[in-house]
C-alpha positions in Angstrom: 24.8 64.4 -35.0 21.5 63.1 -33.8 22.5 59.4 -34.1 26.0 59.6 -32.8 26.8 56.4 -30.9 24.1 54.3 -32.6 24.9 51.1 -34.3 22.1 49.9 -36.6 21.3 46.8 -38.6 19.1 47.7 -41.5 17.4 44.8 -43.4 16.8 45.4 -47.1 19.6 47.9 -46.7 20.9 47.6 -50.3 18.0 49.5 -51.9 14.8 51.5 -51.5 13.8 52.9 -48.1 16.5 50.7 -46.4 19.3 52.3 -48.5 17.9 55.8 -48.0 17.8 55.1 -44.2 21.4 53.9 -44.2 22.5 57.1 -45.9 20.7 59.3 -43.4 22.0 57.3 -40.4 25.6 57.6 -41.5 25.1 61.3 -42.2 23.8 61.7 -38.7 26.7 59.9 -37.0 25.5 56.3 -36.7 27.3 53.2 -37.9 25.3 50.8 -40.0 25.3 47.3 -41.2 23.4 46.8 -44.4 21.8 43.4 -44.4 20.4 42.1 -47.7 20.2 39.0 -49.9 22.0 41.0 -52.6 25.3 41.1 -50.8 27.2 42.6 -53.8 24.9 45.6 -53.9 24.9 45.9 -50.1 28.8 45.9 -50.1 28.9 48.4 -52.9 26.6 50.8 -51.0 28.6 50.3 -47.8 31.8 51.2 -49.5 30.3 54.4 -50.9 29.1 55.3 -47.3 32.6 55.1 -45.9 34.0 53.7 -42.7 30.7 54.0 -40.9 29.1 51.3 -42.9 29.5 47.5 -43.4 27.4 44.8 -45.1 26.3 41.2 -44.4 24.1 38.7 -46.2 20.6 38.1 -44.7 17.6 36.2 -45.9 15.0 37.6 -43.5 12.7 34.6 -44.1 15.4 32.1 -42.9 16.0 31.9 -39.1 19.5 30.5 -39.4 20.4 33.4 -41.7 19.2 35.7 -38.9 21.4 34.0 -36.3 24.4 34.3 -38.6 23.7 37.9 -39.5 23.3 39.0 -35.9 26.6 37.4 -35.0 28.3 39.0 -37.9 26.7 42.4 -37.3 28.5 43.1 -34.0 32.0 42.4 -35.4 32.6 45.7 -37.2 31.1 48.2 -34.7 30.2 46.4 -31.5 26.8 45.8 -29.9 23.7 47.0 -31.8 21.5 49.7 -30.5 19.0 49.8 -33.4 17.3 47.4 -35.8 15.3 48.6 -38.8 13.1 45.9 -40.4 12.9 47.4 -44.0 13.1 44.3 -46.2 10.0 43.5 -48.1 8.5 42.3 -51.4 5.3 43.2 -53.2 3.9 41.3 -56.2 0.5 42.7 -57.2 -2.2 40.1 -57.7 -5.9 40.1 -56.8 -7.4 37.3 -54.7 -8.5 35.4 -57.7 -5.1 35.5 -59.4 -2.9 35.2 -56.3 -1.6 31.7 -55.5 -1.2 30.2 -52.1 2.5 29.9 -52.7 2.7 33.6 -53.6 0.7 34.6 -50.6 2.8 32.6 -48.3 6.0 33.9 -49.8 4.9 37.5 -49.2 4.1 36.7 -45.6 7.3 34.9 -45.1 9.4 37.9 -46.1 7.3 40.8 -44.9 5.8 39.4 -41.7 7.7 36.4 -40.6 11.0 38.1 -41.5 10.0 41.1 -39.3 9.0 38.8 -36.5 12.4 37.2 -36.6 14.0 40.6 -36.7 12.0 41.6 -33.6 12.8 38.3 -31.8 16.6 38.5 -32.5 16.6 42.3 -32.1 15.0 42.1 -28.6 17.5 39.5 -27.6 20.4 41.6 -28.8 19.2 44.9 -27.3 17.9 43.9 -24.0 21.3 43.0 -22.5 22.9 46.3 -23.6 22.1 49.9 -23.2 18.7 49.5 -24.8 17.7 50.9 -28.1 15.0 50.9 -30.8 13.4 48.6 -33.3 11.7 50.3 -36.2 9.4 48.3 -38.6 8.6 49.5 -42.1 4.9 48.7 -42.5 2.6 50.4 -45.1 -0.6 52.4 -45.5 -1.9 49.3 -47.4 -1.8 47.6 -44.1 -4.5 50.0 -43.0 -6.8 50.5 -46.0 -5.9 47.5 -48.2 -6.0 47.4 -52.0 -7.7 45.1 -54.4 -4.5 43.9 -56.1 -2.5 43.7 -52.8 -4.2 41.1 -50.6 -0.9 39.4 -49.7 1.0 42.6 -49.2 -1.8 44.3 -47.3 -2.2 41.3 -45.0 1.5 41.1 -44.3 1.7 44.8 -43.4 -1.5 44.8 -41.4 0.0 41.9 -39.4 3.2 43.9 -39.0 1.3 46.8 -37.4 -0.1 44.5 -34.7 3.2 42.7 -34.3 4.9 46.1 -33.6 2.4 47.0 -30.9 2.7 43.5 -29.3 6.5 43.6 -29.2 6.4 47.2 -27.9 4.1 46.2 -25.0 6.2 43.1 -24.2 9.4 45.2 -23.9 7.7 47.8 -21.7 6.2 45.2 -19.5 9.5 43.4 -19.1 11.3 46.6 -18.3 13.5 46.5 -21.3 14.7 49.8 -22.5 13.6 49.0 -26.1 11.2 51.1 -28.0 9.4 49.4 -30.9 7.6 51.6 -33.5 6.5 51.6 -37.1 6.4 53.9 -40.1 3.6 53.6 -42.7 4.9 54.8 -46.1 2.5 55.6 -48.8 3.6 55.1 -52.4 7.4 55.9 -52.3 9.3 56.1 -55.6 11.7 53.1 -55.0 12.7 50.1 -57.1 9.4 48.4 -55.9 7.3 51.2 -57.5 9.5 51.1 -60.6 8.3 47.4 -60.9 4.7 48.5 -60.8 5.4 51.2 -63.4 7.0 48.6 -65.7 4.0 46.3 -65.2 1.6 49.1 -66.1 3.6 49.9 -69.2 3.6 46.2 -70.2 -0.2 46.3 -69.8 -0.5 49.1 -72.3 -0.3 52.2 -70.1 2.3 54.9 -70.1 4.9 55.7 -67.5 3.3 59.1 -66.8 -0.2 57.6 -66.4 1.0 55.0 -63.9 2.8 57.5 -61.8 -0.2 59.8 -62.0 -2.4 56.9 -60.8 -0.2 56.4 -57.7 0.1 60.1 -57.1 -3.6 60.8 -57.4 -4.6 58.8 -54.3 -2.4 61.0 -52.1 -3.8 64.4 -51.2 -0.4 65.9 -51.8 -0.6 64.6 -55.4 2.8 63.1 -55.7 4.9 60.1 -54.9 7.0 60.1 -51.8 10.8 60.2 -51.9 12.8 57.4 -50.1 14.4 60.0 -47.8 11.0 61.0 -46.4 10.2 57.7 -44.6 13.9 57.5 -43.8 13.6 60.8 -41.9 10.8 59.4 -39.8 12.9 56.3 -39.1 15.7 58.6 -37.9 13.3 60.2 -35.4 12.2 56.8 -34.1 15.7 55.6 -33.8 17.0 58.7 -32.0 16.7 59.7 -28.4 14.2 62.3 -29.4 11.5 59.6 -29.4 12.5 58.3 -25.9 8.9 58.2 -24.7 7.4 56.8 -27.9 6.7 53.1 -28.3 4.0 51.1 -30.0 3.3 54.0 -32.3 2.9 54.4 -36.0 4.0 57.4 -38.2 2.3 57.6 -41.6 4.5 59.1 -44.3 1.9 59.2 -47.0 1.1 62.6 -48.3 -2.2 62.6 -46.4 -3.5 59.2 -47.7 -4.7 58.1 -44.3 -5.9 61.5 -43.1 
Protein backbone atom coordinates (compact mmCIF):
# COMPACT_ATOMS: atom_id res chain seq x y z
CA UNK A 1 0.00 0.00 0.00
CA UNK A 2 2.49 2.57 -1.25
CA UNK A 3 0.12 5.53 -0.81
CA UNK A 4 -1.46 4.62 2.50
CA UNK A 5 -2.24 7.80 4.43
CA UNK A 6 -2.14 10.05 1.35
CA UNK A 7 -5.07 12.34 0.56
CA UNK A 8 -4.97 13.61 -3.01
CA UNK A 9 -6.89 16.18 -5.02
CA UNK A 10 -6.72 15.27 -8.72
CA UNK A 11 -7.83 17.86 -11.26
CA UNK A 12 -9.33 16.57 -14.47
CA UNK A 13 -10.07 13.51 -12.37
CA UNK A 14 -13.16 12.40 -14.26
CA UNK A 15 -11.34 11.19 -17.37
CA UNK A 16 -8.07 10.40 -19.09
CA UNK A 17 -4.83 10.41 -17.11
CA UNK A 18 -6.59 11.98 -14.13
CA UNK A 19 -9.08 9.13 -13.87
CA UNK A 20 -6.37 6.50 -14.33
CA UNK A 21 -4.34 8.18 -11.59
CA UNK A 22 -7.33 8.18 -9.25
CA UNK A 23 -7.81 4.44 -9.79
CA UNK A 24 -4.15 3.68 -9.06
CA UNK A 25 -4.13 5.92 -5.99
CA UNK A 26 -7.15 4.18 -4.47
CA UNK A 27 -5.71 0.76 -5.30
CA UNK A 28 -2.53 1.73 -3.43
CA UNK A 29 -4.27 2.98 -0.29
CA UNK A 30 -4.76 6.70 -0.92
CA UNK A 31 -8.00 8.60 -0.60
CA UNK A 32 -8.80 10.86 -3.53
CA UNK A 33 -10.99 13.79 -4.44
CA UNK A 34 -11.82 13.92 -8.14
CA UNK A 35 -12.06 17.58 -9.16
CA UNK A 36 -13.61 18.27 -12.54
CA UNK A 37 -16.00 20.57 -14.39
CA UNK A 38 -18.01 17.45 -15.26
CA UNK A 39 -19.23 16.79 -11.74
CA UNK A 40 -21.67 14.06 -12.79
CA UNK A 41 -18.89 12.04 -14.40
CA UNK A 42 -16.57 12.69 -11.45
CA UNK A 43 -19.20 11.57 -8.94
CA UNK A 44 -19.93 8.45 -10.99
CA UNK A 45 -16.26 7.47 -11.02
CA UNK A 46 -15.92 8.25 -7.31
CA UNK A 47 -18.83 5.92 -6.53
CA UNK A 48 -17.21 3.16 -8.56
CA UNK A 49 -13.96 3.56 -6.61
CA UNK A 50 -15.68 3.10 -3.26
CA UNK A 51 -15.30 4.80 0.10
CA UNK A 52 -11.80 6.03 -0.69
CA UNK A 53 -13.01 8.50 -3.30
CA UNK A 54 -15.12 11.65 -3.42
CA UNK A 55 -15.77 14.35 -6.03
CA UNK A 56 -16.05 18.11 -6.22
CA UNK A 57 -16.65 20.60 -9.01
CA UNK A 58 -13.63 22.60 -10.15
CA UNK A 59 -13.03 24.94 -13.08
CA UNK A 60 -9.24 25.21 -12.91
CA UNK A 61 -9.21 28.52 -14.81
CA UNK A 62 -11.38 30.20 -12.15
CA UNK A 63 -9.65 31.24 -8.92
CA UNK A 64 -12.87 31.39 -6.92
CA UNK A 65 -13.61 27.84 -8.02
CA UNK A 66 -10.21 26.80 -6.67
CA UNK A 67 -10.90 28.42 -3.30
CA UNK A 68 -14.23 26.60 -3.04
CA UNK A 69 -12.78 23.26 -4.19
CA UNK A 70 -9.90 23.37 -1.73
CA UNK A 71 -12.31 24.04 1.11
CA UNK A 72 -14.57 21.21 -0.03
CA UNK A 73 -11.67 18.79 -0.58
CA UNK A 74 -10.77 18.51 3.09
CA UNK A 75 -14.26 17.64 4.26
CA UNK A 76 -14.38 13.94 3.36
CA UNK A 77 -10.85 12.84 4.29
CA UNK A 78 -9.09 15.64 6.15
CA UNK A 79 -5.98 17.66 5.13
CA UNK A 80 -4.47 17.10 1.71
CA UNK A 81 -1.03 15.60 1.24
CA UNK A 82 -1.00 15.54 -2.56
CA UNK A 83 -2.21 17.61 -5.50
CA UNK A 84 -2.14 16.38 -9.10
CA UNK A 85 -2.64 19.02 -11.79
CA UNK A 86 -3.97 16.83 -14.60
CA UNK A 87 -6.75 18.97 -16.12
CA UNK A 88 -6.02 20.13 -19.64
CA UNK A 89 -7.37 20.82 -23.11
CA UNK A 90 -5.87 20.51 -26.56
CA UNK A 91 -7.49 21.82 -29.74
CA UNK A 92 -5.14 21.42 -32.70
CA UNK A 93 -4.61 24.49 -34.90
CA UNK A 94 -1.49 25.86 -36.55
CA UNK A 95 -0.33 29.43 -35.94
CA UNK A 96 -2.22 30.71 -38.99
CA UNK A 97 -5.50 29.09 -38.02
CA UNK A 98 -5.36 29.55 -34.26
CA UNK A 99 -7.22 32.53 -32.83
CA UNK A 100 -6.06 34.69 -29.96
CA UNK A 101 -9.16 33.64 -28.05
CA UNK A 102 -8.34 29.96 -28.59
CA UNK A 103 -4.70 30.45 -27.63
CA UNK A 104 -5.67 32.29 -24.45
CA UNK A 105 -8.24 29.66 -23.50
CA UNK A 106 -5.64 26.88 -23.77
CA UNK A 107 -3.21 28.82 -21.59
CA UNK A 108 -5.97 29.65 -19.11
CA UNK A 109 -6.76 25.98 -18.53
CA UNK A 110 -3.37 24.31 -18.97
CA UNK A 111 -1.00 26.88 -17.50
CA UNK A 112 -2.96 29.37 -15.41
CA UNK A 113 -5.02 26.50 -14.00
CA UNK A 114 -1.86 24.68 -12.95
CA UNK A 115 -0.44 27.90 -11.50
CA UNK A 116 -3.54 28.25 -9.33
CA UNK A 117 -3.25 24.59 -8.39
CA UNK A 118 0.35 25.12 -7.29
CA UNK A 119 -0.53 28.33 -5.44
CA UNK A 120 -3.42 26.81 -3.51
CA UNK A 121 -1.63 23.50 -3.17
CA UNK A 122 1.42 25.05 -1.53
CA UNK A 123 -0.81 26.97 0.87
CA UNK A 124 -2.67 23.78 1.82
CA UNK A 125 0.39 21.57 2.16
CA UNK A 126 2.91 23.84 3.85
CA UNK A 127 1.07 23.93 7.16
CA UNK A 128 0.62 20.19 7.44
CA UNK A 129 2.90 17.20 7.16
CA UNK A 130 4.15 18.27 3.75
CA UNK A 131 3.52 16.37 0.58
CA UNK A 132 3.77 16.45 -3.18
CA UNK A 133 2.48 18.38 -6.17
CA UNK A 134 2.63 16.59 -9.51
CA UNK A 135 2.00 18.49 -12.74
CA UNK A 136 1.03 16.71 -15.96
CA UNK A 137 3.00 18.48 -18.69
CA UNK A 138 3.74 16.97 -22.12
CA UNK A 139 6.52 16.03 -24.51
CA UNK A 140 5.02 18.72 -26.77
CA UNK A 141 6.22 21.22 -24.20
CA UNK A 142 9.76 20.15 -25.12
CA UNK A 143 9.72 19.57 -28.88
CA UNK A 144 6.61 21.42 -30.00
CA UNK A 145 4.39 20.54 -32.93
CA UNK A 146 3.22 22.52 -35.94
CA UNK A 147 -0.47 22.12 -35.10
CA UNK A 148 -0.01 22.55 -31.34
CA UNK A 149 1.37 26.08 -30.76
CA UNK A 150 -1.07 26.82 -27.94
CA UNK A 151 -0.82 23.42 -26.29
CA UNK A 152 2.97 23.30 -26.62
CA UNK A 153 3.35 26.81 -25.20
CA UNK A 154 1.14 25.96 -22.24
CA UNK A 155 3.02 22.77 -21.43
CA UNK A 156 6.43 24.35 -21.95
CA UNK A 157 5.42 27.03 -19.48
CA UNK A 158 4.20 24.37 -17.08
CA UNK A 159 7.65 22.75 -17.08
CA UNK A 160 9.27 26.01 -15.98
CA UNK A 161 6.50 26.68 -13.48
CA UNK A 162 7.15 23.27 -11.95
CA UNK A 163 10.84 24.00 -11.42
CA UNK A 164 10.15 27.49 -10.06
CA UNK A 165 7.63 26.25 -7.50
CA UNK A 166 9.91 23.36 -6.52
CA UNK A 167 12.78 25.76 -5.85
CA UNK A 168 10.56 28.13 -3.85
CA UNK A 169 9.34 25.32 -1.63
CA UNK A 170 12.87 24.06 -1.04
CA UNK A 171 14.20 27.53 -0.29
CA UNK A 172 11.38 28.20 2.17
CA UNK A 173 11.97 24.92 3.94
CA UNK A 174 8.55 23.57 3.05
CA UNK A 175 8.39 19.79 2.93
CA UNK A 176 6.70 19.94 -0.48
CA UNK A 177 8.12 18.26 -3.55
CA UNK A 178 7.01 19.57 -6.95
CA UNK A 179 7.61 17.48 -10.06
CA UNK A 180 6.19 16.83 -13.51
CA UNK A 181 5.45 13.95 -15.81
CA UNK A 182 5.76 14.41 -19.57
CA UNK A 183 3.42 12.02 -21.37
CA UNK A 184 3.75 11.30 -25.04
CA UNK A 185 0.65 10.36 -27.02
CA UNK A 186 -1.55 8.53 -24.51
CA UNK A 187 -4.75 6.89 -25.71
CA UNK A 188 -7.28 8.96 -23.78
CA UNK A 189 -10.43 10.85 -24.72
CA UNK A 190 -8.18 13.70 -25.90
CA UNK A 191 -6.49 11.48 -28.48
CA UNK A 192 -9.88 10.06 -29.44
CA UNK A 193 -10.76 13.63 -30.43
CA UNK A 194 -7.72 13.79 -32.69
CA UNK A 195 -8.68 10.46 -34.21
CA UNK A 196 -12.20 11.70 -34.92
CA UNK A 197 -10.81 14.86 -36.53
CA UNK A 198 -8.51 12.78 -38.72
CA UNK A 199 -11.39 10.58 -39.84
CA UNK A 200 -13.46 13.68 -40.61
CA UNK A 201 -10.57 14.96 -42.75
CA UNK A 202 -10.65 11.76 -44.83
CA UNK A 203 -8.20 9.50 -43.04
CA UNK A 204 -8.93 6.19 -41.33
CA UNK A 205 -8.84 5.39 -37.64
CA UNK A 206 -5.97 2.98 -38.18
CA UNK A 207 -3.95 5.54 -40.15
CA UNK A 208 -4.37 8.24 -37.51
CA UNK A 209 -3.35 5.88 -34.71
CA UNK A 210 -0.37 4.71 -36.74
CA UNK A 211 0.65 8.35 -37.27
CA UNK A 212 0.73 8.96 -33.53
CA UNK A 213 2.44 5.65 -32.82
CA UNK A 214 5.12 6.12 -35.46
CA UNK A 215 6.79 9.09 -33.73
CA UNK A 216 7.45 6.98 -30.64
CA UNK A 217 10.40 4.56 -30.89
CA UNK A 218 8.28 1.95 -29.10
CA UNK A 219 5.77 2.25 -32.01
CA UNK A 220 2.58 2.45 -30.00
CA UNK A 221 0.35 4.82 -28.08
CA UNK A 222 0.73 4.92 -24.33
CA UNK A 223 -1.93 3.65 -21.96
CA UNK A 224 -3.38 6.02 -19.30
CA UNK A 225 -2.13 3.83 -16.47
CA UNK A 226 1.48 4.31 -17.65
CA UNK A 227 1.76 8.04 -16.80
CA UNK A 228 -0.43 7.29 -13.76
CA UNK A 229 2.27 4.93 -12.47
CA UNK A 230 4.88 7.68 -12.80
CA UNK A 231 2.58 10.02 -10.86
CA UNK A 232 2.28 7.35 -8.16
CA UNK A 233 6.05 7.34 -7.75
CA UNK A 234 6.24 11.13 -7.51
CA UNK A 235 3.41 11.20 -4.97
CA UNK A 236 4.91 8.43 -2.85
CA UNK A 237 7.61 8.61 -0.20
CA UNK A 238 9.86 6.70 -2.60
CA UNK A 239 10.60 10.03 -4.31
CA UNK A 240 11.45 11.83 -1.06
CA UNK A 241 14.64 13.41 -2.51
CA UNK A 242 13.18 14.27 -5.91
CA UNK A 243 11.91 17.78 -6.67
CA UNK A 244 11.94 20.00 -9.74
CA UNK A 245 12.26 16.90 -11.88
CA UNK A 246 10.54 15.66 -15.04
CA UNK A 247 9.74 12.07 -15.94
CA UNK A 248 8.99 11.44 -19.62
CA UNK A 249 6.46 8.69 -20.24
CA UNK A 250 6.72 8.70 -23.99
CA UNK A 251 7.94 5.45 -25.49
CA UNK A 252 11.33 7.03 -26.18
CA UNK A 253 10.04 10.13 -28.01
CA UNK A 254 12.42 12.49 -26.19
CA UNK A 255 15.37 10.10 -26.11
